[in-house]
N, CA, C and O atoms as a Tripos MOL2 file, in Angstrom:
@<TRIPOS>MOLECULE
protein
  320   319    80     0     0
PROTEIN
NO_CHARGES

@<TRIPOS>ATOM
      1 N          41.4790   86.3430   78.9330 N.3       1 UNK1
      2 CA         41.9530   85.1810   78.8640 C.3       1 UNK1
      3 C          43.3580   84.8280   79.6360 C.2       1 UNK1
      4 O          44.3600   85.3250   79.1230 O.2       1 UNK1
      5 N          43.4960   84.2330   80.5090 N.am      2 UNK2
      6 CA         44.7520   84.0270   81.3150 C.3       2 UNK2
      7 C          45.7720   83.3660   80.5880 C.2       2 UNK2
      8 O          45.4270   82.5010   79.7830 O.2       2 UNK2
      9 N          46.9000   83.6150   80.7300 N.am      3 UNK3
     10 CA         48.2280   83.3770   80.1780 C.3       3 UNK3
     11 C          48.3990   81.8740   80.5540 C.2       3 UNK3
     12 O          47.9310   81.5580   81.6470 O.2       3 UNK3
     13 N          49.0150   80.8760   79.7950 N.am      4 UNK4
     14 CA         49.7240   79.6980   80.4000 C.3       4 UNK4
     15 C          50.8730   79.9620   80.5540 C.2       4 UNK4
     16 O          51.5750   80.4910   79.6930 O.2       4 UNK4
     17 N          51.3160   79.5620   81.9180 N.am      5 UNK5
     18 CA         53.0670   79.5500   82.3520 C.3       5 UNK5
     19 C          53.3700   78.0440   82.6510 C.2       5 UNK5
     20 O          52.6580   77.2810   83.3030 O.2       5 UNK5
     21 N          54.4970   77.7830   82.0830 N.am      6 UNK6
     22 CA         54.9690   76.4790   82.0850 C.3       6 UNK6
     23 C          56.4570   76.9180   82.4460 C.2       6 UNK6
     24 O          56.9950   77.9990   82.2080 O.2       6 UNK6
     25 N          57.1150   75.5050   83.2470 N.am      7 UNK7
     26 CA         58.5840   75.6280   83.4120 C.3       7 UNK7
     27 C          58.9810   74.4130   82.4130 C.2       7 UNK7
     28 O          58.1600   73.5640   82.0680 O.2       7 UNK7
     29 N          60.1070   74.4240   82.0590 N.am      8 UNK8
     30 CA         60.8480   73.7200   81.1330 C.3       8 UNK8
     31 C          62.1930   73.3100   81.9120 C.2       8 UNK8
     32 O          62.9590   74.2460   82.1410 O.2       8 UNK8
     33 N          62.5960   71.9760   82.3670 N.am      9 UNK9
     34 CA         63.7820   71.4860   83.2350 C.3       9 UNK9
     35 C          64.6120   70.9320   82.2040 C.2       9 UNK9
     36 O          63.9830   70.3200   81.3410 O.2       9 UNK9
     37 N          65.8410   70.9830   82.0650 N.am     10 UNK10
     38 CA         66.8690   70.4510   81.4940 C.3      10 UNK10
     39 C          67.6260   69.4260   82.1670 C.2      10 UNK10
     40 O          67.8170   69.6800   83.3560 O.2      10 UNK10
     41 N          68.1540   68.2490   81.7150 N.am     11 UNK11
     42 CA         68.8550   67.5320   82.9440 C.3      11 UNK11
     43 C          70.0860   67.0090   81.9800 C.2      11 UNK11
     44 O          70.0320   66.9390   80.7520 O.2      11 UNK11
     45 N          71.1000   66.6920   82.7350 N.am     12 UNK12
     46 CA         72.3620   66.0210   82.2840 C.3      12 UNK12
     47 C          72.9300   66.6940   81.1400 C.2      12 UNK12
     48 O          72.8840   67.9240   81.1060 O.2      12 UNK12
     49 N          73.5330   65.9510   80.0700 N.am     13 UNK13
     50 CA         74.0230   66.5690   79.1240 C.3      13 UNK13
     51 C          73.3290   67.8270   78.2270 C.2      13 UNK13
     52 O          73.9090   68.6350   77.5030 O.2      13 UNK13
     53 N          71.9450   67.7160   78.5150 N.am     14 UNK14
     54 CA         71.2850   68.5880   77.4000 C.3      14 UNK14
     55 C          71.3390   70.0420   78.2600 C.2      14 UNK14
     56 O          70.7460   71.0300   77.8290 O.2      14 UNK14
     57 N          72.0310   70.0690   79.3910 N.am     15 UNK15
     58 CA         72.1040   71.3660   79.8250 C.3      15 UNK15
     59 C          73.5180   72.1530   79.1390 C.2      15 UNK15
     60 O          73.6940   73.3610   78.9840 O.2      15 UNK15
     61 N          74.5690   70.8460   78.7460 N.am     16 UNK16
     62 CA         75.6140   71.2660   77.9150 C.3      16 UNK16
     63 C          75.1350   72.3930   76.7120 C.2      16 UNK16
     64 O          75.6870   73.4760   76.5210 O.2      16 UNK16
     65 N          73.9670   71.8510   75.9550 N.am     17 UNK17
     66 CA         73.7340   72.6540   74.9740 C.3      17 UNK17
     67 C          72.8520   73.9500   75.2900 C.2      17 UNK17
     68 O          72.9180   74.9380   74.5590 O.2      17 UNK17
     69 N          72.1190   73.9020   76.2850 N.am     18 UNK18
     70 CA         71.3930   74.8630   77.1200 C.3      18 UNK18
     71 C          71.8250   75.9240   77.7860 C.2      18 UNK18
     72 O          71.3290   77.0460   77.8880 O.2      18 UNK18
     73 N          73.1150   75.3190   78.3780 N.am     19 UNK19
     74 CA         73.7140   76.5780   79.1980 C.3      19 UNK19
     75 C          72.3230   77.0230   80.4670 C.2      19 UNK19
     76 O          72.2970   78.0960   81.0690 O.2      19 UNK19
     77 N          71.5580   76.2030   80.5860 N.am     20 UNK20
     78 CA         70.6850   76.5790   81.9590 C.3      20 UNK20
     79 C          69.8730   75.2500   82.2300 C.2      20 UNK20
     80 O          69.6030   74.4650   81.3210 O.2      20 UNK20
     81 N          69.5650   75.0880   83.3260 N.am     21 UNK21
     82 CA         68.6950   73.8590   83.6000 C.3      21 UNK21
     83 C          67.2110   73.9760   83.6780 C.2      21 UNK21
     84 O          66.4850   72.9830   83.6860 O.2      21 UNK21
     85 N          66.7100   75.3620   83.7440 N.am     22 UNK22
     86 CA         65.5780   75.9830   83.5850 C.3      22 UNK22
     87 C          65.3370   76.9260   83.1910 C.2      22 UNK22
     88 O          66.0450   77.9250   83.3210 O.2      22 UNK22
     89 N          63.8500   76.8570   82.3640 N.am     23 UNK23
     90 CA         63.3610   78.3980   81.6860 C.3      23 UNK23
     91 C          61.6260   78.5540   82.1170 C.2      23 UNK23
     92 O          60.8600   77.6340   82.4040 O.2      23 UNK23
     93 N          61.4400   79.4720   82.0760 N.am     24 UNK24
     94 CA         59.6560   79.4870   82.1190 C.3      24 UNK24
     95 C          59.0910   79.9890   80.7070 C.2      24 UNK24
     96 O          59.6980   80.9360   80.2060 O.2      24 UNK24
     97 N          58.4820   79.6950   80.3180 N.am     25 UNK25
     98 CA         57.6250   79.9370   78.9260 C.3      25 UNK25
     99 C          56.2980   79.9900   79.4220 C.2      25 UNK25
    100 O          55.7460   79.3420   80.3120 O.2      25 UNK25
    101 N          55.7310   81.2540   78.3690 N.am     26 UNK26
    102 CA         54.4930   81.5940   78.5100 C.3      26 UNK26
    103 C          53.7370   81.3600   77.1090 C.2      26 UNK26
    104 O          54.3320   81.4020   76.0320 O.2      26 UNK26
    105 N          52.0580   81.0550   77.2720 N.am     27 UNK27
    106 CA         51.4880   81.0460   75.8340 C.3      27 UNK27
    107 C          51.7600   79.7950   74.9130 C.2      27 UNK27
    108 O          51.5250   79.9200   73.7110 O.2      27 UNK27
    109 N          52.2670   78.5250   75.4260 N.am     28 UNK28
    110 CA         52.4880   77.4860   74.4820 C.3      28 UNK28
    111 C          51.3460   76.5750   74.8410 C.2      28 UNK28
    112 O          51.1000   75.9850   75.8930 O.2      28 UNK28
    113 N          50.7770   76.6120   73.8030 N.am     29 UNK29
    114 CA         49.5130   75.6410   74.1880 C.3      29 UNK29
    115 C          49.8780   73.9580   74.2540 C.2      29 UNK29
    116 O          49.1740   73.1960   74.9160 O.2      29 UNK29
    117 N          50.8600   73.5720   73.6180 N.am     30 UNK30
    118 CA         51.0560   72.0200   73.7030 C.3      30 UNK30
    119 C          52.8800   72.0220   73.7280 C.2      30 UNK30
    120 O          53.8150   72.8210   73.6800 O.2      30 UNK30
    121 N          52.6260   70.6080   73.8320 N.am     31 UNK31
    122 CA         54.4580   69.9840   73.8900 C.3      31 UNK31
    123 C          54.9530   70.2640   72.4710 C.2      31 UNK31
    124 O          55.9240   71.0110   72.3620 O.2      31 UNK31
    125 N          54.4690   69.8170   71.5180 N.am     32 UNK32
    126 CA         54.7920   69.9240   70.1540 C.3      32 UNK32
    127 C          55.5390   71.5970   69.5580 C.2      32 UNK32
    128 O          56.4420   71.7780   68.7400 O.2      32 UNK32
    129 N          54.7120   72.6270   70.3720 N.am     33 UNK33
    130 CA         54.8510   73.7920   70.1040 C.3      33 UNK33
    131 C          55.9950   74.4800   70.8770 C.2      33 UNK33
    132 O          56.7390   75.3430   70.4120 O.2      33 UNK33
    133 N          56.0330   73.8900   72.3300 N.am     34 UNK34
    134 CA         57.0990   74.0880   73.0330 C.3      34 UNK34
    135 C          58.7180   73.3500   72.3710 C.2      34 UNK34
    136 O          59.8360   73.8660   72.3860 O.2      34 UNK34
    137 N          58.3640   72.2280   71.9240 N.am     35 UNK35
    138 CA         59.5730   71.4540   71.0190 C.3      35 UNK35
    139 C          60.2250   72.1010   70.3060 C.2      35 UNK35
    140 O          61.4540   72.1300   70.2550 O.2      35 UNK35
    141 N          59.2320   72.8730   69.4830 N.am     36 UNK36
    142 CA         59.9870   73.4480   67.9840 C.3      36 UNK36
    143 C          60.6630   74.6710   68.6460 C.2      36 UNK36
    144 O          61.8060   75.0050   68.3330 O.2      36 UNK36
    145 N          59.8630   75.3870   69.6480 N.am     37 UNK37
    146 CA         60.7450   76.6080   69.9860 C.3      37 UNK37
    147 C          62.0280   76.4760   70.2340 C.2      37 UNK37
    148 O          62.9590   77.1150   69.7450 O.2      37 UNK37
    149 N          62.0660   75.0590   71.5270 N.am     38 UNK38
    150 CA         63.2870   74.7740   72.0710 C.3      38 UNK38
    151 C          64.4680   74.4690   70.8850 C.2      38 UNK38
    152 O          65.5830   74.9690   71.0330 O.2      38 UNK38
    153 N          64.1990   73.7190   69.8360 N.am     39 UNK39
    154 CA         65.0370   73.3700   68.9080 C.3      39 UNK39
    155 C          65.2210   74.4160   68.0250 C.2      39 UNK39
    156 O          66.1840   74.3660   67.2600 O.2      39 UNK39
    157 N          64.3950   75.4380   67.9990 N.am     40 UNK40
    158 CA         65.0730   77.0150   67.3530 C.3      40 UNK40
    159 C          65.9940   77.9200   68.3790 C.2      40 UNK40
    160 O          66.9080   78.6870   68.0770 O.2      40 UNK40
    161 N          65.4370   77.5750   69.7800 N.am     41 UNK41
    162 CA         66.3990   78.2820   70.2240 C.3      41 UNK41
    163 C          67.4980   77.7100   70.5290 C.2      41 UNK41
    164 O          68.4880   78.4110   70.3180 O.2      41 UNK41
    165 N          67.7240   76.4900   71.0310 N.am     42 UNK42
    166 CA         69.0580   75.5870   70.9830 C.3      42 UNK42
    167 C          69.0030   74.6090   70.0310 C.2      42 UNK42
    168 O          68.6440   73.4450   70.2100 O.2      42 UNK42
    169 N          69.3880   75.1390   68.9640 N.am     43 UNK43
    170 CA         69.6950   74.0270   67.8250 C.3      43 UNK43
    171 C          70.1880   72.9340   67.8320 C.2      43 UNK43
    172 O          69.7770   72.1340   66.9920 O.2      43 UNK43
    173 N          71.4300   72.4420   68.9500 N.am     44 UNK44
    174 CA         71.7000   71.4540   69.0220 C.3      44 UNK44
    175 C          70.8080   70.1060   69.6340 C.2      44 UNK44
    176 O          71.1440   68.9230   69.5700 O.2      44 UNK44
    177 N          69.9390   70.5110   70.0610 N.am     45 UNK45
    178 CA         68.6950   69.6220   70.5000 C.3      45 UNK45
    179 C          68.1630   69.1180   69.3710 C.2      45 UNK45
    180 O          67.3170   68.2660   69.6430 O.2      45 UNK45
    181 N          68.3330   69.3240   68.0020 N.am     46 UNK46
    182 CA         67.6020   68.7410   66.8090 C.3      46 UNK46
    183 C          68.2990   67.5890   66.6530 C.2      46 UNK46
    184 O          67.7360   66.6610   66.0720 O.2      46 UNK46
    185 N          69.7460   67.4140   67.1710 N.am     47 UNK47
    186 CA         70.5690   65.9840   66.9260 C.3      47 UNK47
    187 C          70.8470   65.3180   68.3770 C.2      47 UNK47
    188 O          71.7170   64.4590   68.5170 O.2      47 UNK47
    189 N          70.1510   65.7160   69.2980 N.am     48 UNK48
    190 CA         70.2770   65.0900   70.6620 C.3      48 UNK48
    191 C          69.1330   64.2140   70.9810 C.2      48 UNK48
    192 O          67.9770   64.6030   70.8100 O.2      48 UNK48
    193 N          69.4650   62.8570   71.5130 N.am     49 UNK49
    194 CA         68.4490   61.8940   71.9460 C.3      49 UNK49
    195 C          68.2070   62.6600   73.3770 C.2      49 UNK49
    196 O          68.9500   63.2820   74.1370 O.2      49 UNK49
    197 N          66.8130   62.3180   73.3820 N.am     50 UNK50
    198 CA         66.0820   62.7990   74.9210 C.3      50 UNK50
    199 C          64.8700   61.9320   74.8450 C.2      50 UNK50
    200 O          64.3340   61.3320   73.9140 O.2      50 UNK50
    201 N          64.6060   62.0540   76.1140 N.am     51 UNK51
    202 CA         62.9300   62.0000   76.2510 C.3      51 UNK51
    203 C          62.0920   63.0840   77.2110 C.2      51 UNK51
    204 O          62.5730   63.6640   78.1850 O.2      51 UNK51
    205 N          60.6790   63.2250   76.6900 N.am     52 UNK52
    206 CA         60.2160   63.9930   76.9340 C.3      52 UNK52
    207 C          59.4930   63.8440   78.0430 C.2      52 UNK52
    208 O          58.9850   62.7230   78.0540 O.2      52 UNK52
    209 N          59.1630   64.6150   79.1840 N.am     53 UNK53
    210 CA         58.2910   64.2130   80.5700 C.3      53 UNK53
    211 C          57.3590   65.4870   80.7390 C.2      53 UNK53
    212 O          57.7860   66.6400   80.6890 O.2      53 UNK53
    213 N          55.7140   65.0500   80.9960 N.am     54 UNK54
    214 CA         55.0860   66.1360   81.7300 C.3      54 UNK54
    215 C          54.7780   65.7640   82.7980 C.2      54 UNK54
    216 O          54.2990   64.6340   82.8900 O.2      54 UNK54
    217 N          54.9360   66.5400   83.9230 N.am     55 UNK55
    218 CA         55.0160   66.4290   84.9490 C.3      55 UNK55
    219 C          55.3400   65.3960   85.7700 C.2      55 UNK55
    220 O          54.6140   65.0700   86.7090 O.2      55 UNK55
    221 N          56.4270   64.8150   85.4880 N.am     56 UNK56
    222 CA         57.0850   63.4600   85.7730 C.3      56 UNK56
    223 C          56.8870   62.3570   85.2440 C.2      56 UNK56
    224 O          57.3930   61.3310   85.6990 O.2      56 UNK56
    225 N          56.0270   62.3770   84.0720 N.am     57 UNK57
    226 CA         55.4030   61.2740   83.2290 C.3      57 UNK57
    227 C          56.2510   61.3170   81.8680 C.2      57 UNK57
    228 O          56.2760   62.3740   81.2380 O.2      57 UNK57
    229 N          56.8930   60.2790   81.4370 N.am     58 UNK58
    230 CA         57.0690   60.3460   80.2060 C.3      58 UNK58
    231 C          55.9750   60.3710   79.2190 C.2      58 UNK58
    232 O          54.9940   59.6650   79.4520 O.2      58 UNK58
    233 N          56.0150   61.2610   77.8930 N.am     59 UNK59
    234 CA         55.0440   61.0060   77.0830 C.3      59 UNK59
    235 C          55.4760   60.9120   75.6800 C.2      59 UNK59
    236 O          56.6360   61.1860   75.3720 O.2      59 UNK59
    237 N          54.7630   60.6070   74.9730 N.am     60 UNK60
    238 CA         55.1670   59.7940   73.4040 C.3      60 UNK60
    239 C          54.2880   60.6180   72.3860 C.2      60 UNK60
    240 O          54.1910   60.2640   71.2100 O.2      60 UNK60
    241 N          53.7100   61.6340   72.8450 N.am     61 UNK61
    242 CA         52.5990   62.1320   71.4490 C.3      61 UNK61
    243 C          52.4180   63.5000   72.4040 C.2      61 UNK61
    244 O          52.6540   63.6840   73.5980 O.2      61 UNK61
    245 N          51.8340   64.4810   71.2280 N.am     62 UNK62
    246 CA         51.6760   65.8430   71.4970 C.3      62 UNK62
    247 C          50.7210   65.6650   72.9000 C.2      62 UNK62
    248 O          50.0040   64.6890   73.1220 O.2      62 UNK62
    249 N          50.8860   66.8350   73.7810 N.am     63 UNK63
    250 CA         49.8700   66.8700   74.7350 C.3      63 UNK63
    251 C          49.7050   68.2770   75.1090 C.2      63 UNK63
    252 O          50.6580   69.0560   75.1240 O.2      63 UNK63
    253 N          48.3150   68.6640   75.4600 N.am     64 UNK64
    254 CA         48.1770   69.9830   75.5500 C.3      64 UNK64
    255 C          48.4620   70.2960   76.7790 C.2      64 UNK64
    256 O          48.4440   69.3840   77.6060 O.2      64 UNK64
    257 N          48.7870   71.6240   77.1960 N.am     65 UNK65
    258 CA         49.2510   72.3460   78.1430 C.3      65 UNK65
    259 C          48.3760   73.0500   79.1260 C.2      65 UNK65
    260 O          47.2480   73.2040   78.6570 O.2      65 UNK65
    261 N          48.4710   73.3850   79.9670 N.am     66 UNK66
    262 CA         47.7040   74.5200   81.1270 C.3      66 UNK66
    263 C          48.8440   74.7490   82.1130 C.2      66 UNK66
    264 O          49.7730   74.0120   82.4440 O.2      66 UNK66
    265 N          48.4630   76.1520   82.5380 N.am     67 UNK67
    266 CA         49.3960   76.5620   83.4430 C.3      67 UNK67
    267 C          49.8460   75.8570   84.4690 C.2      67 UNK67
    268 O          49.0220   75.0750   84.9430 O.2      67 UNK67
    269 N          50.8650   75.8850   84.9500 N.am     68 UNK68
    270 CA         51.7500   75.2100   86.2260 C.3      68 UNK68
    271 C          52.2450   73.9630   85.6490 C.2      68 UNK68
    272 O          52.9040   73.2240   86.3800 O.2      68 UNK68
    273 N          51.9880   73.5800   84.2750 N.am     69 UNK69
    274 CA         52.7770   72.1490   83.8720 C.3      69 UNK69
    275 C          54.2600   72.7000   83.6760 C.2      69 UNK69
    276 O          54.6800   73.7180   83.1260 O.2      69 UNK69
    277 N          54.8990   71.6410   84.3380 N.am     70 UNK70
    278 CA         56.5850   71.2910   84.3480 C.3      70 UNK70
    279 C          56.7620   70.2240   82.8710 C.2      70 UNK70
    280 O          56.1120   69.1840   82.7570 O.2      70 UNK70
    281 N          57.6640   70.6690   81.9150 N.am     71 UNK71
    282 CA         57.9150   70.2300   80.9330 C.3      71 UNK71
    283 C          59.4080   69.6630   81.1130 C.2      71 UNK71
    284 O          60.1600   70.6380   81.1040 O.2      71 UNK71
    285 N          60.1010   68.5270   81.2650 N.am     72 UNK72
    286 CA         61.4450   68.1010   81.1970 C.3      72 UNK72
    287 C          61.8260   67.1630   80.1290 C.2      72 UNK72
    288 O          61.2480   66.1430   79.7550 O.2      72 UNK72
    289 N          63.0040   67.7560   79.6780 N.am     73 UNK73
    290 CA         64.0320   66.8910   78.3230 C.3      73 UNK73
    291 C          65.0170   66.1460   79.3580 C.2      73 UNK73
    292 O          65.7970   66.5150   80.2360 O.2      73 UNK73
    293 N          64.6250   65.0050   78.8590 N.am     74 UNK74
    294 CA         65.6760   63.8870   79.8610 C.3      74 UNK74
    295 C          66.7150   63.0860   79.1770 C.2      74 UNK74
    296 O          66.3840   62.0170   78.6650 O.2      74 UNK74
    297 N          67.9150   63.4890   79.1190 N.am     75 UNK75
    298 CA         68.6660   62.5110   78.4090 C.3      75 UNK75
    299 C          69.1560   60.9090   78.5160 C.2      75 UNK75
    300 O          69.2740   60.4270   79.6420 O.2      75 UNK75
    301 N          69.3750   60.2800   77.6070 N.am     76 UNK76
    302 CA         69.1840   58.9730   77.5720 C.3      76 UNK76
    303 C          70.1690   58.6720   79.0890 C.2      76 UNK76
    304 O          71.0760   59.4370   79.4210 O.2      76 UNK76
    305 N          69.7440   57.3000   79.9710 N.am     77 UNK77
    306 CA         70.4840   57.1850   80.4870 C.3      77 UNK77
    307 C          70.6950   55.5830   80.6660 C.2      77 UNK77
    308 O          70.0280   54.7560   80.0440 O.2      77 UNK77
    309 N          71.6210   55.2880   81.5170 N.am     78 UNK78
    310 CA         71.9860   53.6890   81.9150 C.3      78 UNK78
    311 C          71.4720   53.3100   83.2380 C.2      78 UNK78
    312 O          71.5230   54.1020   84.1780 O.2      78 UNK78
    313 N          71.0460   52.2930   83.3330 N.am     79 UNK79
    314 CA         70.4230   51.6610   84.8660 C.3      79 UNK79
    315 C          71.3370   50.4750   84.9760 C.2      79 UNK79
    316 O          71.8910   49.9230   84.0250 O.2      79 UNK79
    317 N          71.4410   50.1150   86.3570 N.am     80 UNK80
    318 CA         72.2350   48.8950   86.6880 C.3      80 UNK80
    319 C          71.6270   48.1710   87.8740 C.2      80 UNK80
    320 O          72.1440   47.1370   88.2980 O.2      80 UNK80
@<TRIPOS>BOND
     1     1     2 1
     2     2     3 1
     3     3     4 2
     4     3     5 am
     5     5     6 1
     6     6     7 1
     7     7     8 2
     8     7     9 am
     9     9    10 1
    10    10    11 1
    11    11    12 2
    12    11    13 am
    13    13    14 1
    14    14    15 1
    15    15    16 2
    16    15    17 am
    17    17    18 1
    18    18    19 1
    19    19    20 2
    20    19    21 am
    21    21    22 1
    22    22    23 1
    23    23    24 2
    24    23    25 am
    25    25    26 1
    26    26    27 1
    27    27    28 2
    28    27    29 am
    29    29    30 1
    30    30    31 1
    31    31    32 2
    32    31    33 am
    33    33    34 1
    34    34    35 1
    35    35    36 2
    36    35    37 am
    37    37    38 1
    38    38    39 1
    39    39    40 2
    40    39    41 am
    41    41    42 1
    42    42    43 1
    43    43    44 2
    44    43    45 am
    45    45    46 1
    46    46    47 1
    47    47    48 2
    48    47    49 am
    49    49    50 1
    50    50    51 1
    51    51    52 2
    52    51    53 am
    53    53    54 1
    54    54    55 1
    55    55    56 2
    56    55    57 am
    57    57    58 1
    58    58    59 1
    59    59    60 2
    60    59    61 am
    61    61    62 1
    62    62    63 1
    63    63    64 2
    64    63    65 am
    65    65    66 1
    66    66    67 1
    67    67    68 2
    68    67    69 am
    69    69    70 1
    70    70    71 1
    71    71    72 2
    72    71    73 am
    73    73    74 1
    74    74    75 1
    75    75    76 2
    76    75    77 am
    77    77    78 1
    78    78    79 1
    79    79    80 2
    80    79    81 am
    81    81    82 1
    82    82    83 1
    83    83    84 2
    84    83    85 am
    85    85    86 1
    86    86    87 1
    87    87    88 2
    88    87    89 am
    89    89    90 1
    90    90    91 1
    91    91    92 2
    92    91    93 am
    93    93    94 1
    94    94    95 1
    95    95    96 2
    96    95    97 am
    97    97    98 1
    98    98    99 1
    99    99   100 2
   100    99   101 am
   101   101   102 1
   102   102   103 1
   103   103   104 2
   104   103   105 am
   105   105   106 1
   106   106   107 1
   107   107   108 2
   108   107   109 am
   109   109   110 1
   110   110   111 1
   111   111   112 2
   112   111   113 am
   113   113   114 1
   114   114   115 1
   115   115   116 2
   116   115   117 am
   117   117   118 1
   118   118   119 1
   119   119   120 2
   120   119   121 am
   121   121   122 1
   122   122   123 1
   123   123   124 2
   124   123   125 am
   125   125   126 1
   126   126   127 1
   127   127   128 2
   128   127   129 am
   129   129   130 1
   130   130   131 1
   131   131   132 2
   132   131   133 am
   133   133   134 1
   134   134   135 1
   135   135   136 2
   136   135   137 am
   137   137   138 1
   138   138   139 1
   139   139   140 2
   140   139   141 am
   141   141   142 1
   142   142   143 1
   143   143   144 2
   144   143   145 am
   145   145   146 1
   146   146   147 1
   147   147   148 2
   148   147   149 am
   149   149   150 1
   150   150   151 1
   151   151   152 2
   152   151   153 am
   153   153   154 1
   154   154   155 1
   155   155   156 2
   156   155   157 am
   157   157   158 1
   158   158   159 1
   159   159   160 2
   160   159   161 am
   161   161   162 1
   162   162   163 1
   163   163   164 2
   164   163   165 am
   165   165   166 1
   166   166   167 1
   167   167   168 2
   168   167   169 am
   169   169   170 1
   170   170   171 1
   171   171   172 2
   172   171   173 am
   173   173   174 1
   174   174   175 1
   175   175   176 2
   176   175   177 am
   177   177   178 1
   178   178   179 1
   179   179   180 2
   180   179   181 am
   181   181   182 1
   182   182   183 1
   183   183   184 2
   184   183   185 am
   185   185   186 1
   186   186   187 1
   187   187   188 2
   188   187   189 am
   189   189   190 1
   190   190   191 1
   191   191   192 2
   192   191   193 am
   193   193   194 1
   194   194   195 1
   195   195   196 2
   196   195   197 am
   197   197   198 1
   198   198   199 1
   199   199   200 2
   200   199   201 am
   201   201   202 1
   202   202   203 1
   203   203   204 2
   204   203   205 am
   205   205   206 1
   206   206   207 1
   207   207   208 2
   208   207   209 am
   209   209   210 1
   210   210   211 1
   211   211   212 2
   212   211   213 am
   213   213   214 1
   214   214   215 1
   215   215   216 2
   216   215   217 am
   217   217   218 1
   218   218   219 1
   219   219   220 2
   220   219   221 am
   221   221   222 1
   222   222   223 1
   223   223   224 2
   224   223   225 am
   225   225   226 1
   226   226   227 1
   227   227   228 2
   228   227   229 am
   229   229   230 1
   230   230   231 1
   231   231   232 2
   232   231   233 am
   233   233   234 1
   234   234   235 1
   235   235   236 2
   236   235   237 am
   237   237   238 1
   238   238   239 1
   239   239   240 2
   240   239   241 am
   241   241   242 1
   242   242   243 1
   243   243   244 2
   244   243   245 am
   245   245   246 1
   246   246   247 1
   247   247   248 2
   248   247   249 am
   249   249   250 1
   250   250   251 1
   251   251   252 2
   252   251   253 am
   253   253   254 1
   254   254   255 1
   255   255   256 2
   256   255   257 am
   257   257   258 1
   258   258   259 1
   259   259   260 2
   260   259   261 am
   261   261   262 1
   262   262   263 1
   263   263   264 2
   264   263   265 am
   265   265   266 1
   266   266   267 1
   267   267   268 2
   268   267   269 am
   269   269   270 1
   270   270   271 1
   271   271   272 2
   272   271   273 am
   273   273   274 1
   274   274   275 1
   275   275   276 2
   276   275   277 am
   277   277   278 1
   278   278   279 1
   279   279   280 2
   280   279   281 am
   281   281   282 1
   282   282   283 1
   283   283   284 2
   284   283   285 am
   285   285   286 1
   286   286   287 1
   287   287   288 2
   288   287   289 am
   289   289   290 1
   290   290   291 1
   291   291   292 2
   292   291   293 am
   293   293   294 1
   294   294   295 1
   295   295   296 2
   296   295   297 am
   297   297   298 1
   298   298   299 1
   299   299   300 2
   300   299   301 am
   301   301   302 1
   302   302   303 1
   303   303   304 2
   304   303   305 am
   305   305   306 1
   306   306   307 1
   307   307   308 2
   308   307   309 am
   309   309   310 1
   310   310   311 1
   311   311   312 2
   312   311   313 am
   313   313   314 1
   314   314   315 1
   315   315   316 2
   316   315   317 am
   317   317   318 1
   318   318   319 1
   319   319   320 2
@<TRIPOS>SUBSTRUCTURE
     1 UNK1         2 RESIDUE 1 A UNK
     2 UNK2         6 RESIDUE 1 A UNK
     3 UNK3        10 RESIDUE 1 A UNK
     4 UNK4        14 RESIDUE 1 A UNK
     5 UNK5        18 RESIDUE 1 A UNK
     6 UNK6        22 RESIDUE 1 A UNK
     7 UNK7        26 RESIDUE 1 A UNK
     8 UNK8        30 RESIDUE 1 A UNK
     9 UNK9        34 RESIDUE 1 A UNK
    10 UNK10       38 RESIDUE 1 A UNK
    11 UNK11       42 RESIDUE 1 A UNK
    12 UNK12       46 RESIDUE 1 A UNK
    13 UNK13       50 RESIDUE 1 A UNK
    14 UNK14       54 RESIDUE 1 A UNK
    15 UNK15       58 RESIDUE 1 A UNK
    16 UNK16       62 RESIDUE 1 A UNK
    17 UNK17       66 RESIDUE 1 A UNK
    18 UNK18       70 RESIDUE 1 A UNK
    19 UNK19       74 RESIDUE 1 A UNK
    20 UNK20       78 RESIDUE 1 A UNK
    21 UNK21       82 RESIDUE 1 A UNK
    22 UNK22       86 RESIDUE 1 A UNK
    23 UNK23       90 RESIDUE 1 A UNK
    24 UNK24       94 RESIDUE 1 A UNK
    25 UNK25       98 RESIDUE 1 A UNK
    26 UNK26      102 RESIDUE 1 A UNK
    27 UNK27      106 RESIDUE 1 A UNK
    28 UNK28      110 RESIDUE 1 A UNK
    29 UNK29      114 RESIDUE 1 A UNK
    30 UNK30      118 RESIDUE 1 A UNK
    31 UNK31      122 RESIDUE 1 A UNK
    32 UNK32      126 RESIDUE 1 A UNK
    33 UNK33      130 RESIDUE 1 A UNK
    34 UNK34      134 RESIDUE 1 A UNK
    35 UNK35      138 RESIDUE 1 A UNK
    36 UNK36      142 RESIDUE 1 A UNK
    37 UNK37      146 RESIDUE 1 A UNK
    38 UNK38      150 RESIDUE 1 A UNK
    39 UNK39      154 RESIDUE 1 A UNK
    40 UNK40      158 RESIDUE 1 A UNK
    41 UNK41      162 RESIDUE 1 A UNK
    42 UNK42      166 RESIDUE 1 A UNK
    43 UNK43      170 RESIDUE 1 A UNK
    44 UNK44      174 RESIDUE 1 A UNK
    45 UNK45      178 RESIDUE 1 A UNK
    46 UNK46      182 RESIDUE 1 A UNK
    47 UNK47      186 RESIDUE 1 A UNK
    48 UNK48      190 RESIDUE 1 A UNK
    49 UNK49      194 RESIDUE 1 A UNK
    50 UNK50      198 RESIDUE 1 A UNK
    51 UNK51      202 RESIDUE 1 A UNK
    52 UNK52      206 RESIDUE 1 A UNK
    53 UNK53      210 RESIDUE 1 A UNK
    54 UNK54      214 RESIDUE 1 A UNK
    55 UNK55      218 RESIDUE 1 A UNK
    56 UNK56      222 RESIDUE 1 A UNK
    57 UNK57      226 RESIDUE 1 A UNK
    58 UNK58      230 RESIDUE 1 A UNK
    59 UNK59      234 RESIDUE 1 A UNK
    60 UNK60      238 RESIDUE 1 A UNK
    61 UNK61      242 RESIDUE 1 A UNK
    62 UNK62      246 RESIDUE 1 A UNK
    63 UNK63      250 RESIDUE 1 A UNK
    64 UNK64      254 RESIDUE 1 A UNK
    65 UNK65      258 RESIDUE 1 A UNK
    66 UNK66      262 RESIDUE 1 A UNK
    67 UNK67      266 RESIDUE 1 A UNK
    68 UNK68      270 RESIDUE 1 A UNK
    69 UNK69      274 RESIDUE 1 A UNK
    70 UNK70      278 RESIDUE 1 A UNK
    71 UNK71      282 RESIDUE 1 A UNK
    72 UNK72      286 RESIDUE 1 A UNK
    73 UNK73      290 RESIDUE 1 A UNK
    74 UNK74      294 RESIDUE 1 A UNK
    75 UNK75      298 RESIDUE 1 A UNK
    76 UNK76      302 RESIDUE 1 A UNK
    77 UNK77      306 RESIDUE 1 A UNK
    78 UNK78      310 RESIDUE 1 A UNK
    79 UNK79      314 RESIDUE 1 A UNK
    80 UNK80      318 RESIDUE 1 A UNK
């Protein structure tokens, strides 16, 4: 069985909590598992608003992952 390798990107003020803008993870089967891990690794994420994107599309529910997916945590933003 091959390993699932994904990238996780952090943007904006979220990088103030993580101190990095990218990490690589292995063997996470879905986005809920990734989020649980990230909130354990970076506890301030529990209190921070953000949106979750998978391969540049905002998602609102748990999604299965395969290798080479990119998950991104996007902070709130204002547009004009």
